[in-house]
Every structure is written in structure tokens, then in C-alpha cells.
C-alpha positions as CSV (number, residue, x, y, z in Angstrom):
1,M,0.3,-12.6,12.7
2,K,3.7,-13.0,14.3
3,R,5.7,-13.4,11.1
4,L,4.9,-9.9,10.2
5,R,7.0,-8.7,13.2
6,R,10.0,-10.3,11.5
7,T,9.4,-8.7,7.8
8,L,8.5,-5.1,8.6
9,A,11.8,-3.8,8.9
10,G,13.5,-2.2,5.8
11,L,10.8,-1.6,3.0
12,A,10.7,1.9,1.5
13,L,7.0,2.4,0.9
14,G,6.1,4.8,-1.8
15,A,3.9,7.9,-1.1
16,A,0.4,8.3,-2.4
17,I,-1.3,10.1,-5.4
18,A,0.4,13.3,-6.3
19,A,3.0,12.6,-3.6
20,S,6.3,14.3,-3.5
21,G,8.2,11.0,-4.1
22,T,9.6,10.7,-0.7
23,P,8.9,7.4,0.8
24,A,6.4,7.3,3.6
25,L,8.6,5.1,5.8
26,T,11.1,2.3,5.8
27,L,9.2,-1.0,6.4
28,G,10.8,-4.2,5.0
29,S,11.5,-5.6,1.4
30,S,8.5,-6.6,-0.7
31,L,8.3,-8.9,-3.4
32,Q,5.5,-9.0,-6.2
33,A,2.4,-10.8,-5.2
34,A,1.0,-12.5,-8.4
35,T,-2.7,-12.2,-7.7
36,E,-5.8,-11.2,-9.7
37,P,-7.0,-7.6,-9.3
38,A,-10.3,-8.7,-7.7
39,V,-8.4,-10.6,-5.0
40,R,-5.8,-7.8,-4.3
41,A,-8.7,-5.3,-4.1
42,E,-10.5,-7.4,-1.5
43,L,-7.4,-7.8,0.6
44,A,-6.5,-4.2,0.4
45,A,-9.9,-3.2,1.4
46,A,-10.0,-5.6,4.4
47,T,-7.3,-3.8,6.5
48,L,-8.0,-0.8,8.6
49,A,-8.2,2.6,7.4
50,A,-7.5,6.0,9.2
51,S,-11.2,6.3,9.9
52,D,-11.2,3.1,12.0
53,L,-8.3,4.3,14.1
54,P,-8.2,6.5,17.3
55,T,-7.1,10.1,16.5
56,G,-3.4,10.8,16.2
57,F,-2.4,7.9,13.9
58,S,-0.8,8.7,10.5
59,F,-0.5,6.4,7.4
60,V,2.8,4.7,7.0
61,G,2.5,2.2,4.3
62,E,0.8,-0.9,2.9
63,T,1.8,-3.7,0.5
64,F,1.6,-7.3,-0.4
65,L,4.0,-10.1,0.9
66,T,4.9,-13.4,-1.0
67,A,5.7,-16.7,0.8
68,E,9.2,-16.0,0.4
69,Q,8.8,-12.7,2.3
70,V,6.5,-14.2,5.0
71,A,8.8,-17.1,5.6
72,G,11.8,-15.0,6.3
73,E,14.9,-17.0,7.6
74,T,12.9,-19.2,10.0
75,L,10.2,-20.7,7.9
76,D,10.2,-22.7,4.7
77,P,8.3,-20.9,2.0
78,N,7.3,-24.2,0.4
79,A,5.5,-25.1,3.7
80,L,3.2,-22.0,3.1
81,T,2.6,-22.7,-0.6
82,D,2.1,-26.4,-0.1
83,A,-0.6,-25.5,2.7
84,G,-2.4,-23.3,0.3
85,F,-1.0,-19.8,0.7
86,A,-1.7,-17.3,-1.9
87,T,-0.5,-13.9,-0.6
88,Q,-0.6,-11.6,2.4
89,Y,-1.2,-7.9,2.8
90,V,-0.2,-5.5,5.6
91,S,-1.1,-2.0,6.3
92,V,0.7,0.1,9.0
93,Y,-0.1,3.3,10.9
94,E,1.7,5.1,13.7
95,N,1.2,7.6,16.4
96,P,4.7,9.0,17.1
97,Q,3.5,11.1,20.1
98,A,2.0,8.1,21.9
99,K,4.7,5.8,20.4
100,L,2.0,3.5,19.0
101,R,1.8,1.4,16.0
102,V,-1.1,-0.4,14.5
103,R,-0.6,-3.3,12.0
104,S,-3.5,-4.9,10.2
105,Y,-2.8,-7.8,8.0
106,V,-4.8,-10.4,6.0
107,S,-3.6,-13.4,4.1
108,S,-5.3,-15.4,1.4
109,W,-5.5,-19.3,1.2
110,T,-7.1,-21.7,-1.2
111,D,-9.9,-22.7,1.2
112,A,-10.9,-22.6,4.8
113,A,-9.0,-25.9,5.6
114,A,-5.9,-24.2,4.1
115,A,-6.3,-21.1,6.3
116,E,-6.7,-23.4,9.3
117,A,-3.4,-25.1,8.5
118,G,-1.8,-21.8,7.7
119,F,-2.7,-20.5,11.2
120,A,-0.9,-23.5,12.8
121,I,2.2,-22.6,10.8
122,L,2.2,-18.9,11.2
123,E,1.1,-18.8,14.8
124,D,3.9,-20.9,16.2
125,E,6.1,-18.3,17.9
126,A,9.0,-20.6,18.8
127,M,9.6,-20.6,15.0
128,T,8.4,-17.3,13.8
129,T,9.5,-15.0,16.4
130,P,13.0,-15.8,18.0
131,G,13.8,-14.0,21.3
132,A,10.2,-12.9,21.8
133,E,8.4,-13.4,25.2
134,L,4.9,-14.1,24.2
135,S,1.7,-15.9,25.5
136,D,-1.3,-16.9,23.9
137,G,-5.0,-16.3,25.0
138,G,-8.6,-16.5,23.7
139,A,-10.1,-14.0,21.2
140,D,-13.9,-13.2,20.7
141,V,-13.7,-12.2,17.0
142,G,-13.9,-14.0,13.8
143,E,-13.9,-17.9,13.5
144,E,-11.9,-20.5,14.9
145,P,-8.8,-20.8,15.0
146,R,-8.3,-17.5,16.7
147,E,-6.1,-16.3,19.5
148,T,-4.8,-13.1,21.3
149,T,-1.0,-13.0,21.7
150,S,0.6,-10.7,24.2
151,G,4.0,-9.9,25.2
152,T,7.2,-8.5,23.9
153,Y,9.6,-9.0,21.0
154,P,12.9,-7.6,19.9
155,A,13.0,-4.8,17.3
156,P,15.9,-4.7,14.7
157,D,17.7,-2.0,16.4
158,G,17.6,-4.0,19.7
159,S,14.7,-2.0,21.5
160,T,11.8,-4.0,23.0
161,I,8.2,-3.7,21.4
162,R,5.3,-4.7,23.5
163,T,2.4,-6.1,21.6
164,V,-1.4,-7.3,21.7
165,D,-2.0,-9.2,18.5
166,V,-5.4,-10.5,17.7
167,T,-5.5,-13.2,14.8
168,F,-8.7,-14.9,13.6
169,R,-10.0,-16.7,10.5
170,R,-13.0,-15.8,8.3
171,D,-13.3,-18.8,5.7
172,N,-10.2,-18.7,3.6
173,L,-8.8,-15.6,5.0
174,L,-6.5,-15.2,8.1
175,A,-6.9,-11.6,9.4
176,G,-5.6,-9.7,12.4
177,V,-4.6,-6.5,14.2
178,A,-1.5,-5.9,16.3
179,L,-1.4,-2.8,18.7
180,E,2.0,-2.0,19.7
181,K,3.9,0.2,22.0
182,L,7.2,1.1,20.4
183,D,8.8,1.9,23.9
184,G,7.9,-1.3,25.4
185,S,5.4,0.0,27.8
186,E,2.0,-1.5,28.6
187,V,-0.7,-1.8,25.7
188,D,-4.4,-1.4,26.0
189,A,-5.7,-4.8,25.3
190,K,-9.4,-3.6,24.8
191,T,-8.4,-1.2,22.3
192,A,-6.6,-4.0,20.3
193,G,-9.7,-6.1,20.6
194,D,-12.0,-3.3,19.4
195,L,-9.6,-2.8,16.5
196,A,-9.9,-6.4,15.4
197,K,-13.7,-6.3,15.6
198,R,-13.6,-3.4,13.1
199,M,-11.4,-5.2,10.9
200,D,-13.5,-8.3,11.1
201,A,-16.5,-6.1,9.9
202,R,-14.3,-5.1,6.8
203,V,-13.5,-8.6,6.2
204,Q,-16.9,-9.8,6.1
205,A,-17.9,-6.8,3.9
206,V,-15.5,-7.7,1.3
207,Q,-16.3,-11.3,1.4
208,K,-20.0,-10.2,0.7
209,G,-18.7,-8.3,-2.3
210,D,-19.3,-4.9,-0.6
211,S,-16.8,-2.0,-0.6
212,P,-15.9,-0.6,2.9
213,A,-15.8,3.2,3.2
214,N,-13.3,4.9,0.9
215,T,-12.6,1.8,-1.1
216,D,-13.8,0.5,-4.5
217,L,-13.4,-3.2,-5.1
218,A,-13.9,-2.4,-8.9
219,L,-11.1,0.4,-9.0
220,P,-8.0,-1.9,-9.2
221,A,-9.1,-3.6,-12.3
222,K,-9.3,-0.2,-14.1
223,V,-5.7,0.7,-13.3
224,L,-2.6,-0.5,-15.1
225,S,-0.8,-3.1,-13.2
226,L,2.9,-2.1,-12.7
227,Q,4.0,-5.5,-11.3
228,P,5.9,-6.5,-14.5
229,L,7.9,-3.3,-14.1
230,G,9.7,-3.9,-11.0
231,Q,9.6,-4.7,-7.2
232,E,6.3,-3.4,-5.6
233,I,6.9,-1.0,-2.8
234,Q,3.4,0.4,-2.2
235,V,0.1,-1.0,-3.1
236,G,-3.3,-0.1,-1.9
237,F,-6.4,2.1,-1.2
238,L,-6.0,5.6,0.4
239,G,-9.0,7.6,1.6
240,P,-9.4,11.4,2.1
241,V,-7.9,11.2,5.6
242,E,-4.8,9.6,4.4
243,V,-4.4,11.8,1.4
244,E,-4.9,15.1,3.5
245,R,-2.7,14.0,6.3
246,I,0.2,13.0,3.9
247,Y,0.1,16.6,2.4
248,G,-1.0,18.5,5.4
249,L,-4.1,19.8,3.7
250,Q,-7.5,20.7,5.4
251,G,-10.6,21.7,3.7
252,S,-9.4,21.2,0.2
253,V,-11.2,19.5,-2.7
254,L,-9.5,16.3,-1.5
255,D,-12.0,15.8,1.1
256,S,-14.2,14.5,-1.6
257,V,-12.1,11.6,-2.5
258,Q,-14.2,8.5,-2.7
259,A,-11.5,6.0,-3.4
260,S,-7.9,6.0,-4.4
261,W,-5.8,3.0,-5.7
262,V,-2.1,3.5,-5.7
263,E,0.7,1.2,-7.0
264,S,4.5,2.1,-6.8
265,V,7.3,-0.1,-8.2
266,E,11.1,0.1,-8.3
267,Q,13.3,-1.4,-11.1
268,Q,15.9,-3.9,-9.9
269,N,17.6,-4.4,-13.6
270,D,21.3,-3.7,-14.0
271,A,20.6,-1.1,-16.8
272,A,18.8,1.6,-14.6
273,P,18.5,0.2,-11.0
274,G,16.2,2.4,-8.7
275,V,13.9,3.7,-11.5
276,R,10.6,4.2,-9.8
277,V,7.2,4.2,-11.4
278,T,4.0,5.1,-9.4
279,I,0.4,5.3,-10.6
280,G,-2.4,6.6,-8.4
281,V,-6.2,6.7,-9.7
282,T,-8.6,8.7,-7.5
283,T,-12.3,9.0,-7.8
284,F,-13.9,12.3,-6.7
285,G,-17.5,13.1,-5.8
286,K,-17.9,15.7,-8.4
287,E,-16.2,16.3,-12.0
288,A,-15.4,19.8,-10.9
289,D,-13.5,18.7,-8.1
290,A,-11.6,16.2,-10.2
291,K,-10.8,19.0,-12.7
292,A,-9.7,21.4,-10.0
293,V,-7.2,19.0,-8.4
294,V,-5.4,18.8,-11.9
295,E,-5.6,22.4,-12.5
296,H,-4.3,23.4,-9.2
297,S,-1.9,20.5,-8.8
298,A,1.1,22.7,-8.5
299,E,-0.3,24.4,-5.4
300,L,-1.9,21.4,-3.7
301,V,1.3,19.8,-2.6
302,A,5.0,20.9,-1.9
303,P,7.0,21.7,-5.0
304,L,9.1,18.8,-6.1
305,S,12.8,19.4,-6.4
306,N,13.7,21.6,-9.3
307,Q,10.1,21.5,-10.5
308,K,9.4,22.8,-13.9
309,A,6.0,22.9,-15.5
310,I,5.7,21.8,-19.0
311,N,3.8,24.2,-21.0
312,E,0.9,23.2,-23.4
313,V,1.1,19.6,-22.6
314,K,-1.6,17.5,-24.3
315,L,-3.3,14.2,-23.9
316,D,-6.1,13.2,-26.1
317,G,-9.3,12.3,-24.2
318,A,-8.4,14.0,-20.9
319,D,-10.5,16.8,-19.5
320,A,-7.5,18.6,-18.0
321,V,-4.0,17.8,-17.9
322,R,-0.7,19.1,-16.2
323,A,2.9,17.8,-16.4
324,Y,6.1,18.6,-14.5
325,H,9.8,17.8,-14.8
326,F,11.7,17.4,-11.6
327,T,14.7,15.7,-9.9
328,S,14.2,12.5,-8.0
329,P,14.0,12.8,-4.2
330,G,17.2,11.3,-2.6
331,K,19.3,11.6,-5.7
332,E,22.6,13.4,-5.7
333,G,22.9,16.6,-7.8
334,T,20.2,18.7,-9.7
335,D,19.8,16.8,-12.8
336,I,16.3,16.6,-14.1
337,D,15.4,12.9,-14.3
338,S,11.8,12.6,-13.6
339,Y,8.3,13.3,-15.1
340,R,4.9,13.6,-13.6
341,I,1.7,13.8,-15.5
342,I,-1.5,14.4,-13.9
343,F,-4.9,14.4,-15.7
344,A,-8.8,14.2,-15.2
345,V,-11.4,12.3,-17.2
346,G,-14.9,12.9,-15.4
347,K,-14.7,12.2,-11.7
348,T,-11.4,10.4,-12.0
349,V,-7.8,11.8,-11.5
350,T,-4.8,9.8,-12.5
351,V,-1.2,10.6,-11.4
352,I,1.8,9.0,-12.9
353,D,5.3,9.5,-11.7
354,V,8.4,8.2,-13.5
355,Q,11.5,8.9,-11.4
356,G,15.2,8.4,-11.8
357,T,15.5,7.5,-15.4
358,P,19.0,8.3,-17.1
359,T,17.4,11.2,-19.0
360,A,14.4,13.5,-18.5
361,A,13.3,12.7,-22.1
362,A,13.0,8.9,-21.2
363,A,11.1,9.7,-18.1
364,A,8.5,11.9,-20.1
365,E,8.2,9.4,-22.9
366,A,7.5,6.6,-20.4
367,A,4.9,8.7,-18.3
368,T,3.1,9.7,-21.5
369,A,3.0,6.2,-22.8
370,L,1.5,5.0,-19.5
371,A,-0.9,7.8,-19.4
372,T,-2.3,7.0,-22.7
373,A,-2.6,3.4,-21.9
374,Q,-4.3,4.4,-18.5
375,L,-6.9,6.4,-20.5
376,G,-7.7,3.3,-22.4
377,C,-8.1,1.2,-19.0
378,E,-10.6,4.0,-17.7
379,G,-12.5,3.9,-21.1
380,G,-13.2,0.1,-20.8
381,D,-10.5,-0.9,-23.5
382,S,-7.7,-3.3,-22.9
383,C,-5.5,-2.4,-19.8
384,E,-2.1,-3.5,-20.7
385,L,1.3,-1.9,-20.4
386,P,2.3,-0.2,-23.4
387,E,5.7,-0.3,-25.0
388,L,8.4,1.7,-22.8
389,P,11.9,3.2,-23.6
390,D,14.8,0.6,-23.5
391,V,15.6,1.6,-20.0
392,F,12.7,-0.4,-18.8
393,A,13.8,-3.5,-20.7
394,G,15.0,-6.6,-18.6
């Protein structure tokens, strides 16, 4: 989908469960996508995972895009919404050694006819990709309309990227995969086509209500939605390959991860700009593994800046719990302004980070309130955001 080439420059995507807080990469600015948990789960599960890719690729980031984000400077967002656009989801992996990038994407429309109309809008390269030298050909995946676009387009830094981009429709979804050479050299069109077919299989699975490997379509509905707290910068599923690569771990209990749903938002209000909140909920194959991750959390990942364990932390209803104060990554100075709480309930581990608040106490108060509310979500109670410190108002 050509529009994605213009919207993947500048978004700081948050890291995954129990991550150090360092953004995975800079990709483009993301706006909130107001969609139901079931729709978000299906779109996030439809894109490619590490297990679908050739060796050497590492997770970069994933998030939802709104009509305004997709439209950019060359399209009218109203034309997209009038055509039936709901939201778009994109996931990115890179192989730095091979200078390769894989972008898989899927957008949701009100019905099949709307998706066809949307295809005509988004696949008009003259409008969506100024300065590109692209040509369209056929594709043997999905339903019509479908096409393979090959050629080059300019990156924001002025370099040339060469792409083979396969886009197709499945009912009310438009999906596709772009295989790109970041140095402008030739791209293997067969590999791009094969990846598109793997994604088509994932799209068809979620349309049937099935969960592809290392996803769980029911999981997002059991996780607090952070959308009201700020701008989304990371949303989606992570599997054991992504988690272990992020932390450089091998042979750990993380290899029993079944599915992980992660959301990260950043506040934009004037009172406390840049406050970041992240929640990651992960299911393991065994209760013992979930508990071990919590109990050994300080050793599983690199220490946080100025990390200090909180002694005798308690959380009613949790089987195991740990908590840490730390300094936000990227912040000047050494002031403690962040708090992480990680807890296990049965086979589930939840990590909640609150970073960059004016005081350490505010971070601890917010994270503890979110953890208590998340326990209610997992227990089948109401899944609503709790009352938080004043710094989160506005």
C-alpha cells in the first residue's frame, strides 16, 4: 500500500513487555485508532510475525494509523472515511546486514465494496507517492483488486529505496507486503510474493475467527485500553521470537510465550508532556514459567537506568509481584521519575510501566492503580481505566 511509504518516517515505537523503555525505532507519528478490541486483535494478528520471515530479520515496531495519518499531505482524509475506511495497521521488520525491510499492512473497510473503492484511492501512485518511479503488474494472491508494484521511491533522507509491494483484497480488508532494499539495489520479487501468500493465510485465518501462531484474538479484550491516556506509539502482538530477540535471550522461560499484547501511549497535554504508559500482557504455557518471569525479572533484561527494587511490594490477587523505580530513558539527569510493576496470575504475566512523571510517587501511584484495574480485567470484571493522579488529566 503506497501510502505507507509516506507515513513511516518519524514514529517512536515503544518496546515490548518488560522492555527497557528504549524505543525500538523511529517510524512516523501515530494517531489513535478508535476501534473495538476484536477488530484491533484481528488486524494485528493478520500481519506477518518473525516466524513468517527469512532468518536475520528483527522486530522494529507496529501500530494503528487513522485516516489523517494515512492521507498525509497528498490525500483528503475525508475521501477515505467517506469511502468506508476504518483503520489501518502496519508492522515492520528489518535485516540491517542485508539492508532489507519488510512492511506488512492491513486496512479495514465497512464492506467489500468499500475496500474496492479504497484500493483505487490508495493505489494511485501519482497521488500517494510523489517522486516515485513505480510500475504495476499482476498478483496471484487474494481477491481482486490486487497488484504488484515495483520500482523506487525517495526516502525522507534523500536516499533511494527499491520495493516490490504486493497488495490484495480479502472481503472488507486490504492487505499487503512490501519487501524493500534500503540501499536501492534489486529486490527478490519471488520472496515478496511468497511473503504476501503467507500473510494471505493469516488474513483468512482471522476472518474465520482463528488465531494465527503466537496470537490470541481474545487477549486484547482482557487488557486495559490505554487509548484515552495519550497518543498510541506501539500496539500489537509479540511472539517468543520477537521477545527473545529484543532482549538478546536464548533458552529462557520466554520461549514458552504463547501470546503477548502490548500497548504504549505518550501523553500530549501541557501539564506533563512526554509521560509514557505501557502495558504488556503475556500468556505462558505453564504457571511456573509465568511466576519465574516475575521472580527473576531483574535478571531477564538489562537493568533500567538507576533501577531500584521496591521491597515487600504487594498486589492483592497476584501470585507473584515485583516492582522497580527507575529513570526514564532519554531524560536528562538522574532523577527517579518512573515505576514498573510486573505480576503473575496463573499463566499470565502483566508488565506496566509509567515513565517520565513529575515525581516518582506519581509514577508509582499510577502504575499501582493500573495494575489493580488490570487484575479486574483478567478476572472477568469490568475493564475500565481507574482514576489516576492529576498529572494524567487533560
